[in-house]
TIVO-2410 file (N, C-alpha, C; in nm, 3 decimals):
# residues 125
REC num residu      c1      c2      c3 atome chaine
REC   1      M  -0.075   4.698  -0.897     N      A
REC   1      M  -0.113   4.723  -1.034    CA      A
REC   1      M   0.011   4.709  -1.122     C      A
REC   2      H  -0.005   4.641  -1.233     N      A
REC   2      H   0.104   4.620  -1.328    CA      A
REC   2      H   0.072   4.700  -1.454     C      A
REC   3      V   0.158   4.797  -1.485     N      A
REC   3      V   0.137   4.879  -1.603    CA      A
REC   3      V   0.257   4.860  -1.695     C      A
REC   4      T   0.229   4.840  -1.822     N      A
REC   4      T   0.336   4.820  -1.919    CA      A
REC   4      T   0.296   4.881  -2.052     C      A
REC   5      A   0.395   4.917  -2.131     N      A
REC   5      A   0.369   4.970  -2.264    CA      A
REC   5      A   0.354   4.857  -2.366     C      A
REC   6      E   0.381   4.735  -2.325     N      A
REC   6      E   0.372   4.620  -2.415    CA      A
REC   6      E   0.226   4.587  -2.444     C      A
REC   7      S   0.204   4.524  -2.558     N      A
REC   7      S   0.070   4.478  -2.592    CA      A
REC   7      S   0.082   4.359  -2.686     C      A
REC   8      N  -0.027   4.287  -2.702     N      A
REC   8      N  -0.033   4.178  -2.798    CA      A
REC   8      N  -0.056   4.237  -2.937     C      A
REC   9      A  -0.015   4.165  -3.040     N      A
REC   9      A  -0.029   4.214  -3.177    CA      A
REC   9      A  -0.174   4.237  -3.215     C      A
REC  10      E  -0.261   4.149  -3.167     N      A
REC  10      E  -0.404   4.159  -3.198    CA      A
REC  10      E  -0.480   4.192  -3.070     C      A
REC  11      P  -0.549   4.307  -3.066     N      A
REC  11      P  -0.626   4.340  -2.945    CA      A
REC  11      P  -0.737   4.238  -2.921     C      A
REC  12      R  -0.762   4.210  -2.798     N      A
REC  12      R  -0.869   4.116  -2.761    CA      A
REC  12      R  -0.963   4.187  -2.666     C      A
REC  13      A  -1.091   4.156  -2.677     N      A
REC  13      A  -1.193   4.226  -2.601    CA      A
REC  13      A  -1.180   4.204  -2.451     C      A
REC  14      G  -1.154   4.081  -2.411     N      A
REC  14      G  -1.140   4.054  -2.268    CA      A
REC  14      G  -1.269   4.068  -2.191     C      A
REC  15      G  -1.354   3.972  -2.204     N      A
REC  15      G  -1.481   3.972  -2.132    CA      A
REC  15      G  -1.470   3.889  -2.006     C      A
REC  16      E  -1.582   3.838  -1.963     N      A
REC  16      E  -1.586   3.750  -1.846    CA      A
REC  16      E  -1.526   3.615  -1.881     C      A
REC  17      G  -1.441   3.564  -1.797     N      A
REC  17      G  -1.387   3.430  -1.815    CA      A
REC  17      G  -1.272   3.424  -1.913     C      A
REC  18      F  -1.218   3.303  -1.925     N      A
REC  18      F  -1.106   3.279  -2.015    CA      A
REC  18      F  -1.155   3.263  -2.158     C      A
REC  19      E  -1.080   3.317  -2.250     N      A
REC  19      E  -1.105   3.296  -2.392    CA      A
REC  19      E  -1.021   3.177  -2.437     C      A
REC  20      R  -1.084   3.080  -2.503     N      A
REC  20      R  -1.010   2.966  -2.559    CA      A
REC  20      R  -0.949   3.011  -2.691     C      A
REC  21      V  -0.818   3.023  -2.692     N      A
REC  21      V  -0.748   3.070  -2.811    CA      A
REC  21      V  -0.704   2.951  -2.895     C      A
REC  22      R  -0.672   2.841  -2.832     N      A
REC  22      R  -0.629   2.720  -2.901    CA      A
REC  22      R  -0.680   2.600  -2.823     C      A
REC  23      E  -0.717   2.494  -2.894     N      A
REC  23      E  -0.765   2.370  -2.832    CA      A
REC  23      E  -0.658   2.263  -2.841     C      A
REC  24      G  -0.645   2.185  -2.737     N      A
REC  24      G  -0.552   2.072  -2.738    CA      A
REC  24      G  -0.582   1.979  -2.623     C      A
REC  25      L  -0.513   1.865  -2.622     N      A
REC  25      L  -0.539   1.763  -2.520    CA      A
REC  25      L  -0.422   1.738  -2.425     C      A
REC  26      G  -0.306   1.796  -2.453     N      A
REC  26      G  -0.186   1.765  -2.376    CA      A
REC  26      G  -0.166   1.846  -2.251     C      A
REC  27      G  -0.257   1.934  -2.217     N      A
REC  27      G  -0.246   2.019  -2.099    CA      A
REC  27      G  -0.308   2.155  -2.129     C      A
REC  28      V  -0.296   2.243  -2.031     N      A
REC  28      V  -0.357   2.376  -2.041    CA      A
REC  28      V  -0.250   2.481  -2.012     C      A
REC  29      V  -0.245   2.583  -2.096     N      A
REC  29      V  -0.157   2.697  -2.072    CA      A
REC  29      V  -0.246   2.818  -2.051     C      A
REC  30      L  -0.231   2.882  -1.935     N      A
REC  30      L  -0.304   3.005  -1.905    CA      A
REC  30      L  -0.213   3.123  -1.935     C      A
REC  31      A  -0.256   3.212  -2.023     N      A
REC  31      A  -0.178   3.331  -2.058    CA      A
REC  31      A  -0.259   3.453  -2.018     C      A
REC  32      F  -0.195   3.542  -1.946     N      A
REC  32      F  -0.261   3.665  -1.903    CA      A
REC  32      F  -0.194   3.785  -1.968     C      A
REC  33      G  -0.276   3.880  -2.013     N      A
REC  33      G  -0.226   4.006  -2.063    CA      A
REC  33      G  -0.127   3.990  -2.177     C      A
REC  34      V  -0.015   4.062  -2.165     N      A
REC  34      V   0.085   4.069  -2.273    CA      A
REC  34      V   0.160   3.939  -2.295     C      A
REC  35      T   0.134   3.837  -2.218     N      A
REC  35      T   0.205   3.710  -2.236    CA      A
REC  35      T   0.144   3.625  -2.348     C      A
REC  36      L   0.029   3.664  -2.401     N      A
REC  36      L  -0.039   3.578  -2.499    CA      A
REC  36      L   0.043   3.554  -2.625     C      A
REC  37      D   0.090   3.658  -2.691     N      A
REC  37      D   0.164   3.638  -2.816    CA      A
REC  37      D   0.287   3.550  -2.797     C      A
REC  38      P   0.371   3.576  -2.697     N      A
REC  38      P   0.486   3.487  -2.677    CA      A
REC  38      P   0.443   3.343  -2.646     C      A
REC  39      V   0.336   3.326  -2.570     N      A
REC  39      V   0.287   3.191  -2.538    CA      A
REC  39      V   0.242   3.121  -2.665     C      A
REC  40      L   0.169   3.189  -2.751     N      A
REC  40      L   0.122   3.127  -2.875    CA      A
REC  40      L   0.239   3.086  -2.965     C      A
REC  41      R   0.339   3.172  -2.976     N      A
REC  41      R   0.455   3.136  -3.059    CA      A
REC  41      R   0.534   3.022  -2.995     C      A
REC  42      A   0.552   3.027  -2.864     N      A
REC  42      A   0.633   2.925  -2.795    CA      A
REC  42      A   0.565   2.789  -2.793     C      A
REC  43      T   0.433   2.786  -2.801     N      A
REC  43      T   0.360   2.659  -2.795    CA      A
REC  43      T   0.309   2.614  -2.932     C      A
REC  44      A   0.347   2.684  -3.036     N      A
REC  44      A   0.305   2.645  -3.172    CA      A
REC  44      A   0.347   2.500  -3.197     C      A
REC  45      G   0.255   2.422  -3.246     N      A
REC  45      G   0.284   2.282  -3.274    CA      A
REC  45      G   0.262   2.188  -3.156     C      A
REC  46      L   0.236   2.243  -3.038     N      A
REC  46      L   0.209   2.159  -2.920    CA      A
REC  46      L   0.058   2.136  -2.909     C      A
REC  47      D   0.021   2.018  -2.863     N      A
REC  47      D  -0.121   1.983  -2.847    CA      A
REC  47      D  -0.168   2.029  -2.709     C      A
REC  48      V  -0.184   2.161  -2.694     N      A
REC  48      V  -0.228   2.218  -2.567    CA      A
REC  48      V  -0.343   2.314  -2.590     C      A
REC  49      T  -0.425   2.328  -2.487     N      A
REC  49      T  -0.527   2.431  -2.487    CA      A
REC  49      T  -0.464   2.557  -2.431     C      A
REC  50      V  -0.482   2.668  -2.500     N      A
REC  50      V  -0.435   2.797  -2.451    CA      A
REC  50      V  -0.557   2.879  -2.412     C      A
REC  51      L  -0.562   2.917  -2.285     N      A
REC  51      L  -0.667   3.003  -2.234    CA      A
REC  51      L  -0.608   3.141  -2.211     C      A
REC  52      Y  -0.686   3.246  -2.236     N      A
REC  52      Y  -0.636   3.382  -2.225    CA      A
REC  52      Y  -0.736   3.470  -2.149     C      A
REC  53      A  -0.681   3.559  -2.069     N      A
REC  53      A  -0.760   3.664  -2.005    CA      A
REC  53      A  -0.677   3.791  -2.005     C      A
REC  54      T  -0.744   3.903  -2.021     N      A
REC  54      T  -0.672   4.030  -2.021    CA      A
REC  54      T  -0.619   4.064  -1.883     C      A
REC  55      T  -0.690   4.021  -1.780     N      A
REC  55      T  -0.649   4.050  -1.642    CA      A
REC  55      T  -0.650   3.922  -1.560     C      A
REC  56      I  -0.578   3.926  -1.449     N      A
REC  56      I  -0.567   3.809  -1.361    CA      A
REC  56      I  -0.696   3.787  -1.281     C      A
REC  57      R  -0.766   3.894  -1.250     N      A
REC  57      R  -0.891   3.884  -1.176    CA      A
REC  57      R  -1.004   3.947  -1.257     C      A
REC  58      P  -1.124   3.894  -1.248     N      A
REC  58      P  -1.166   3.776  -1.171    CA      A
REC  58      P  -1.113   3.648  -1.236     C      A
REC  59      F  -1.088   3.549  -1.152     N      A
REC  59      F  -1.032   3.422  -1.198    CA      A
REC  59      F  -1.146   3.329  -1.238     C      A
REC  60      D  -1.141   3.279  -1.361     N      A
REC  60      D  -1.246   3.195  -1.419    CA      A
REC  60      D  -1.225   3.049  -1.379     C      A
REC  61      E  -1.277   3.011  -1.264     N      A
REC  61      E  -1.261   2.874  -1.214    CA      A
REC  61      E  -1.328   2.772  -1.305     C      A
REC  62      I  -1.447   2.803  -1.352     N      A
REC  62      I  -1.520   2.708  -1.437    CA      A
REC  62      I  -1.446   2.686  -1.568     C      A
REC  63      G  -1.395   2.792  -1.629     N      A
REC  63      G  -1.322   2.780  -1.755    CA      A
REC  63      G  -1.197   2.695  -1.741     C      A
REC  64      L  -1.122   2.716  -1.633     N      A
REC  64      L  -1.001   2.636  -1.611    CA      A
REC  64      L  -1.036   2.491  -1.582     C      A
REC  65      R  -1.130   2.467  -1.494     N      A
REC  65      R  -1.167   2.330  -1.459    CA      A
REC  65      R  -1.217   2.254  -1.582     C      A
REC  66      T  -1.298   2.318  -1.664     N      A
REC  66      T  -1.350   2.255  -1.785    CA      A
REC  66      T  -1.237   2.217  -1.880     C      A
REC  67      A  -1.142   2.309  -1.900     N      A
REC  67      A  -1.029   2.281  -1.990    CA      A
REC  67      A  -0.940   2.171  -1.935     C      A
REC  68      A  -0.915   2.172  -1.805     N      A
REC  68      A  -0.829   2.070  -1.744    CA      A
REC  68      A  -0.894   1.932  -1.751     C      A
REC  69      L  -1.023   1.925  -1.730     N      A
REC  69      L  -1.092   1.796  -1.737    CA      A
REC  69      L  -1.104   1.745  -1.881     C      A
REC  70      A  -1.107   1.835  -1.979     N      A
REC  70      A  -1.116   1.794  -2.118    CA      A
REC  70      A  -0.982   1.744  -2.172     C      A
REC  71      A  -0.872   1.782  -2.109     N      A
REC  71      A  -0.738   1.741  -2.153    CA      A
REC  71      A  -0.711   1.598  -2.110     C      A
REC  72      D  -0.613   1.535  -2.174     N      A
REC  72      D  -0.573   1.400  -2.136    CA      A
REC  72      D  -0.519   1.395  -1.994     C      A
REC  73      R  -0.459   1.506  -1.951     N      A
REC  73      R  -0.413   1.521  -1.812    CA      A
REC  73      R  -0.430   1.666  -1.774     C      A
REC  74      G  -0.448   1.691  -1.646     N      A
REC  74      G  -0.480   1.824  -1.597    CA      A
REC  74      G  -0.361   1.914  -1.571     C      A
REC  75      D  -0.251   1.893  -1.640     N      A
REC  75      D  -0.133   1.976  -1.617    CA      A
REC  75      D  -0.158   2.118  -1.667     C      A
REC  76      V  -0.113   2.216  -1.587     N      A
REC  76      V  -0.138   2.356  -1.617    CA      A
REC  76      V  -0.007   2.434  -1.613     C      A
REC  77      V   0.014   2.516  -1.715     N      A
REC  77      V   0.124   2.611  -1.717    CA      A
REC  77      V   0.061   2.749  -1.703     C      A
REC  78      L   0.105   2.823  -1.604     N      A
REC  78      L   0.052   2.954  -1.573    CA      A
REC  78      L   0.157   3.058  -1.611     C      A
REC  79      V   0.124   3.148  -1.705     N      A
REC  79      V   0.217   3.252  -1.748    CA      A
REC  79      V   0.152   3.387  -1.721     C      A
REC  80      E   0.207   3.458  -1.623     N      A
REC  80      E   0.148   3.584  -1.577    CA      A
REC  80      E   0.241   3.701  -1.601     C      A
REC  81      P   0.185   3.818  -1.625     N      A
REC  81      P   0.268   3.938  -1.628    CA      A
REC  81      P   0.308   3.973  -1.483     C      A
REC  82      G   0.421   4.033  -1.469     N      A
REC  82      G   0.462   4.070  -1.334    CA      A
REC  82      G   0.521   3.951  -1.261     C      A
REC  83      R   0.506   3.953  -1.131     N      A
REC  83      R   0.563   3.847  -1.047    CA      A
REC  83      R   0.492   3.715  -1.069     C      A
REC  84      P   0.567   3.609  -1.101     N      A
REC  84      P   0.504   3.478  -1.126    CA      A
REC  84      P   0.444   3.420  -0.998     C      A
REC  85      G   0.333   3.352  -1.014     N      A
REC  85      G   0.273   3.278  -0.903    CA      A
REC  85      G   0.157   3.346  -0.836     C      A
REC  86      I   0.121   3.466  -0.882     N      A
REC  86      I   0.012   3.539  -0.818    CA      A
REC  86      I  -0.117   3.458  -0.820     C      A
REC  87      S  -0.141   3.385  -0.927     N      A
REC  87      S  -0.265   3.307  -0.941    CA      A
REC  87      S  -0.248   3.160  -0.908     C      A
REC  88      A  -0.132   3.118  -0.862     N      A
REC  88      A  -0.108   2.976  -0.834    CA      A
REC  88      A  -0.206   2.922  -0.731     C      A
REC  89      G  -0.237   2.998  -0.630     N      A
REC  89      G  -0.333   2.954  -0.529    CA      A
REC  89      G  -0.472   2.933  -0.588     C      A
REC  90      H  -0.511   3.020  -0.680     N      A
REC  90      H  -0.642   3.004  -0.744    CA      A
REC  90      H  -0.646   2.878  -0.830     C      A
REC  91      V  -0.537   2.849  -0.899     N      A
REC  91      V  -0.530   2.727  -0.980    CA      A
REC  91      V  -0.544   2.605  -0.888     C      A
REC  92      A  -0.468   2.605  -0.779     N      A
REC  92      A  -0.471   2.492  -0.686    CA      A
REC  92      A  -0.611   2.472  -0.626     C      A
REC  93      E  -0.675   2.581  -0.586     N      A
REC  93      E  -0.810   2.571  -0.529    CA      A
REC  93      E  -0.911   2.523  -0.634     C      A
REC  94      T  -0.898   2.573  -0.755     N      A
REC  94      T  -0.989   2.536  -0.863    CA      A
REC  94      T  -0.978   2.388  -0.898     C      A
REC  95      L  -0.855   2.336  -0.894     N      A
REC  95      L  -0.831   2.197  -0.935    CA      A
REC  95      L  -0.807   2.104  -0.818     C      A
REC  96      V  -0.856   2.140  -0.700     N      A
REC  96      V  -0.831   2.061  -0.580    CA      A
REC  96      V  -0.876   1.915  -0.596     C      A
REC  97      H  -0.979   1.889  -0.674     N      A
REC  97      H  -1.029   1.753  -0.694    CA      A
REC  97      H  -0.991   1.696  -0.830     C      A
REC  98      V  -0.900   1.764  -0.901     N      A
REC  98      V  -0.855   1.720  -1.033    CA      A
REC  98      V  -0.705   1.691  -1.023     C      A
REC  99      P  -0.663   1.568  -1.050     N      A
REC  99      P  -0.518   1.541  -1.050    CA      A
REC  99      P  -0.449   1.633  -1.151     C      A
REC 100      H  -0.349   1.705  -1.102     N      A
REC 100      H  -0.281   1.801  -1.189    CA      A
REC 100      H  -0.142   1.834  -1.135     C      A
REC 101      R  -0.063   1.893  -1.224     N      A
REC 101      R   0.064   1.954  -1.185    CA      A
REC 101      R   0.058   2.097  -1.234     C      A
REC 102      L   0.141   2.184  -1.174     N      A
REC 102      L   0.139   2.325  -1.209    CA      A
REC 102      L   0.281   2.376  -1.230     C      A
REC 103      L   0.304   2.442  -1.342     N      A
REC 103      L   0.429   2.513  -1.369    CA      A
REC 103      L   0.397   2.661  -1.373     C      A
REC 104      V   0.467   2.739  -1.292     N      A
REC 104      V   0.442   2.883  -1.283    CA      A
REC 104      V   0.556   2.959  -1.350     C      A
REC 105      L   0.520   3.044  -1.447     N      A
REC 105      L   0.616   3.127  -1.519    CA      A
REC 105      L   0.569   3.271  -1.518     C      A
REC 106      G   0.664   3.364  -1.539     N      A
REC 106      G   0.630   3.505  -1.541    CA      A
REC 106      G   0.662   3.568  -1.674     C      A
REC 107      V   0.639   3.698  -1.682     N      A
REC 107      V   0.660   3.771  -1.806    CA      A
REC 107      V   0.807   3.766  -1.848     C      A
REC 108      A   0.899   3.758  -1.754     N      A
REC 108      A   1.041   3.747  -1.790    CA      A
REC 108      A   1.066   3.618  -1.868     C      A
REC 109      D   0.998   3.512  -1.830     N      A
REC 109      D   1.010   3.385  -1.903    CA      A
REC 109      D   0.950   3.398  -2.043     C      A
REC 110      A   0.842   3.475  -2.054     N      A
REC 110      A   0.774   3.491  -2.183    CA      A
REC 110      A   0.859   3.571  -2.282     C      A
REC 111      H   0.949   3.655  -2.232     N      A
REC 111      H   1.034   3.733  -2.322    CA      A
REC 111      H   1.138   3.647  -2.392     C      A
REC 112      D   1.169   3.532  -2.336     N      A
REC 112      D   1.265   3.440  -2.398    CA      A
REC 112      D   1.185   3.321  -2.452     C      A
REC 113      E   1.129   3.336  -2.572     N      A
REC 113      E   1.037   3.237  -2.626    CA      A
REC 113      E   1.097   3.098  -2.641     C      A
REC 114      P   1.223   3.084  -2.684     N      A
REC 114      P   1.279   2.948  -2.690    CA      A
REC 114      P   1.282   2.881  -2.553     C      A
REC 115      V   1.317   2.955  -2.450     N      A
REC 115      V   1.320   2.899  -2.315    CA      A
REC 115      V   1.178   2.868  -2.269     C      A
REC 116      L   1.084   2.958  -2.299     N      A
REC 116      L   0.944   2.935  -2.263    CA      A
REC 116      L   0.893   2.808  -2.330     C      A
REC 117      G   0.916   2.793  -2.459     N      A
REC 117      G   0.872   2.674  -2.530    CA      A
REC 117      G   0.933   2.547  -2.474     C      A
REC 118      R   1.063   2.551  -2.447     N      A
REC 118      R   1.132   2.435  -2.390    CA      A
REC 118      R   1.077   2.402  -2.251     C      A
REC 119      S   1.051   2.504  -2.169     N      A
REC 119      S   0.995   2.482  -2.034    CA      A
REC 119      S   0.861   2.413  -2.043     C      A
REC 120      V   0.775   2.461  -2.133     N      A
REC 120      V   0.641   2.402  -2.148    CA      A
REC 120      V   0.651   2.259  -2.199     C      A
REC 121      R   0.733   2.237  -2.303     N      A
REC 121      R   0.748   2.101  -2.358    CA      A
REC 121      R   0.802   2.005  -2.253     C      A
REC 122      D   0.907   2.045  -2.181     N      A
REC 122      D   0.966   1.958  -2.080    CA      A
REC 122      D   0.865   1.926  -1.968     C      A
REC 123      F   0.789   2.025  -1.928     N      A
REC 123      F   0.692   2.006  -1.820    CA      A
REC 123      F   0.577   1.912  -1.862     C      A
REC 124      L   0.532   1.925  -1.985     N      A
REC 124      L   0.416   1.849  -2.030    CA      A
REC 124      L   0.448   1.711  -2.085     C      A
REC 125      R   0.572   1.670  -2.078     N      A
REC 125      R   0.607   1.535  -2.126    CA      A
REC 125      R   0.543   1.428  -2.044     C      A
***
């Protein structure tokens, strides 16, 4: 269990599946929990879809697959609170039949927004 005093500026309901916060064609960024605000600021101006969930589980396979197939390429940036890579296996299983690349980042990366933005831009080139 990951507990933190941090929160996003705007509370989100967090229902079933990923919430599409931003639409784009250059790839998909998955933001979980408190990583949403830094992800939105770091990816401002980028042509990416940002998907958000309040928690890592349950993992919305249909939402991710739909977003990856709608993009020009199925590249995915995963930004999780806590230890990075917890959901990497779920991304790989979900996109097993979709050509894609995966960049895994954690909350520590999200705290340094310029580095986060640069990492995403460099990966999605």
